N, C-alpha and C positions, 0 to 999 in steps of 0.2 A: 109060328110067324116066320121062322127061319125057312121052312120047307116052301112055303108061299113065295118067299123072296127067290128061292131058287128056282121055283116054277117060272115066276115072272121073267127072269132073266134068261132062261134057256128054253121056253116053250114058245114056238112060233105062233103066230096067228094064222088062221086058214081062211083063205077068200071062199065065200059062197057055201059054208058049211061043209066044206071037205074037210076030212079028218087030217089032223097035223100030228107028226111024230116028233117027240123029243129026243134029240142026238146029243148025248153027253158023252165027255170023255176028253183025254188030253188035248188041249188046243181047240176046243170046240168054240165055235163063234157064236157070243150071245145073241139071242134074239131082240133084246132090248139093252139100253145103256142106263148107267147109274142114275142119270137125271130123270129118265121117264119112270124107273122103278121108284124113286124117292117120291115123284108125284102121285103116283098110285097108292103107295103106302099113306102117305099124308091124306088123301081122300078117304081111305078105309079106316085110319084112325079117326077122322072126323066123324064119319058114319056110326063107328063104335061108341064114339064119345056122346053123341047125340042119342043113341039108342039106350044108353046108361041114363042119360039125364031125364029122359022122358018115360022110364021105367019098362 
């Protein structure tokens, strides 16, 4: 889950199917802010919870 959070933070979205490169390093600008990441993680947790409940 930790690597998924890092991927969400630093992986930019690519328009129209173009490949996007992940740029990491000191002072790198995050692609998404904490609020957006928390929203995505909440949705993923809900999906996983549902999947467990239905087997």
